[in-house]
N, C-alpha and C positions, 0 to 999 in steps of 0.2 A: 257532705257538701264540699266542693272544691272548685277552683278556678285554674283552668289550664290553657295556656296559649302556646300554639305551635307556630314556629317561624317557617312558613311554607317556602318562601323565597326571600333571599337577603341581598340580592344584586340590584345594581342601578339599571338604567334603561338599556345600557349596552349588554348587561349580564356578564357573567364570567364562565368560560372564556369569551373574550370579545372577538367578533368576527375579524379574521385575518391577522390578529395580533399574535406575535411570537415571543412576547415577553415570558419570563420564567413563571410568572403566576398563571398565565393563560396556558402555557404548556403543561404545567402541573395539573390544572383542571381538566385538560383533555385526557391525561393519563389516568387520573383518579377522580371519579365522580363525586367523591366526598368533598372536593374543593370547588365544585360548580356552584354558581349562584344564579337562581332563577329570578323572575320579577318580584319585587318586594311586596310581600303579602303574608297573611296569617290566618289561623283559625282560632276562635275562642270557644272553649267548652266550659260552661257553667252548669253544674249538675248534669242534667240530660239534654241540655239545649246547646246547639252549635251555631256559631255565627261566623260567616266568612268576612275577613278583613281585607278588602280589596279583591280584585278579580283579574289579575294580570296574566295568569297562565292561559295560553290558548286552549290547552286541553282541560279546562276547568271542569267540563261535564264528566270526563273520565275520572278525574280526581275526586269529584264530589257528586255521586249519583243522586237521582231524584229522592226526595224525602230524607237525605242524610244531613241537611241543615235547615235552620229555621228562617234565617234572613241574611242579607248581605249589608255590610257597613262599609261605605266607601269614604276614603280620605279626600279624593278629588277625581277629576275626569280626564286626566291625561291617559293616553292610549295604553301605556305600560302598566296601568292600574285597573283598566276596565276591559281590555280586549277579549277576555273570556266571556263577557256578557253577549257579545255579538251573535254567536251561534246559539248560546243558551236560551236567548229570548224566543227562538222559534220552536222550542220544544212543546210538549203537550203535558197537561196536568194543571195543578193548582198554581195560582199566581204567587210570585216571589216578591216580598217586600224588600225594597232597596232604600236604605237610609243614607243620607249624605248631605253635603253642603248645598245651599240654594243657588247653584250655578245655573243661570238661565240658558246657557249655551250647551252645556253637557259635553258630549263627545260624538261627533259625526251625527247619525240619524237615530241615536238611541231614544231620545225623547219622542221623536216623530213616529217611530215604529217600535214601541216597547215590547210588543209580544206578551210573554208571560210576566214581564217585569213591571212592578208598580213603583214608580219614582215619586209618588206624591208625598212621601214622608221626609220632607226637608227639615233640617235641624237648625237650631238657633244657638249661637255661641254662649257657652256657660249656662245653658238651660239643661239641667240633667233630665234624663228619661230612663226607663228600665226596659231591659230585654230579658224576659222570663226570670225577673228577680235581680239581674245584674245592673248595677247603676252605672250609667254612661254619661259622661259630660263632654260635649264637643269643645275643642279648644282651637281658635284660630292659629294658623302657622304662617310663616313668611315664605311664599312660593310665587311662581309666575302665574299660577292659576288659583282660584279660590280653593283653599285646602284647609282641612280640619284634622287635628290630632284628637286623641280620645283618652280621657282618664277612665279606666275600668276599675270599679270598686265593688268588692265582695266583703262579707264578714271575715274573710280569711286574710285579706291583704288587697293591695292596689297595684295596678300597672299603667304606666302612661305609654301610649303608642304615638310616636312623633316622627313619622316619616315624611320626607320631602319638605324640608325647611332649612332656612339659613338663620341660625339663631332662633329666637322666639319673640313675638310681640310682647311688649311690656305687661299687658294684662294677663296673658297666658303664663308668663314667667312668675308673676306674683301669685297667681292662682296655684301653680304647682308648688311653689315654695311654701305656701300656706297649707297645702294638702299633700305633703311630701309622699310620693309613691314609693312603694317598696322596690319596684323595678321600673327603670326607664328604658324603653326600646326606642332608639333614636337614630335618625339619618346621620350617617358619616360616610360620605362618598369619597372623601379625599384625605390624603396624608396631611401632616401639619404644613401649613402654608403661611407666608409672611402677610398676605392679604386675604381677607375673608372671601371665599368664592361666592358666586351668585347662585341662588336656588337651593344649594345643598351645603351641609356642614363640612368642615374639615375637623381634624382631631383637636386642634387648638380650641375651636369654638365649643366642642363637646365637653372638653375638660372644664371650661369656664362655666358652662351650663350646669355641669355636675356640682361645681362648687357653690353656685348660687342656689340651686334647688336642694342640694344635700341629699339626693337619692343614694342609698347605700350600694345599689348595684345598677350598672349601666351596660346595656347590651347593644352593640352597633349593628345596624342594618343599612340597606340601600348602599352597599359597599361596591366601589369601583375596582377595576383590575389594577390600577396604579396604586391604590391603597393596599390591596392584597400584596403587591410586589414590595411595598414599603414594610409591611408587617412580617414579611419573610426574613427581614434583617434587623427589625426593631421591636422591642417589647412594648406593650400597651401599659399605660399608668395603672396603678392599683385601683381596683374597683371598676375597671372598664374592661369589657371583653368583646371580642368579635363574634357576633352571631353567625350561625351556619344553617343551611337549609335542612329542615327537619328537626331542629333544636326544639325541645319542649321546656317550657318554664311553668312550674307548678306553684300555686300559692295555696297552701293547705293549713288551716288555722294560722298560727303566727309564724310558720316556717316558710321561707322562700328558698326554693332549690331548683336545680335543673337536672 
């Protein structure tokens, strides 16, 4: 038994390289695909079950063929996190369960014309549920649209997935501090700034969250090209690392490794 999380995409809504940008980070990403960042998303594998975390890749159907995953877990309904659902819904076969926050608006006409997708499984903050034995607790985040993060818990360890947030609501902070995750994958779109940005964290905010929650390992995601440019010349604090597309985080027994 093991819990494995793959960071499918680690970029912000612009992605890296950003369209038309000639900064050193974007030029590097054009030269070397290893530095590209796609839409922020992931996959969770617990034993033999696979859950998609968000659906921002337009080619989601090619990346995840029919019957290769059990369900989809959405953080929120901004386009860069759900655009892969639009063609997927018109496929054939079994219905696909989509878990997510109770956003009455959703995104465009997904709720009106769901096709294969079953959006009826809305979640309640701090009310845990299980996905094929994996314990999942929804955690409210600070964003411009109703957004949840998730604490994923297995017998081998726990991981908090916290993308698209500025800081954390007090109740979510207290919950994570009381249930300290082994790994925290968290939004960090920006380099250190004197004022906290709107909608997404900067590095200063993440450093303070790490201090309060005391997670031993923090992996940054939802990274923008300006932050990549900053990291080309500046080291990250101890215990904090920049995630990359395709990175795998494994929690096996008491060991957390990548």
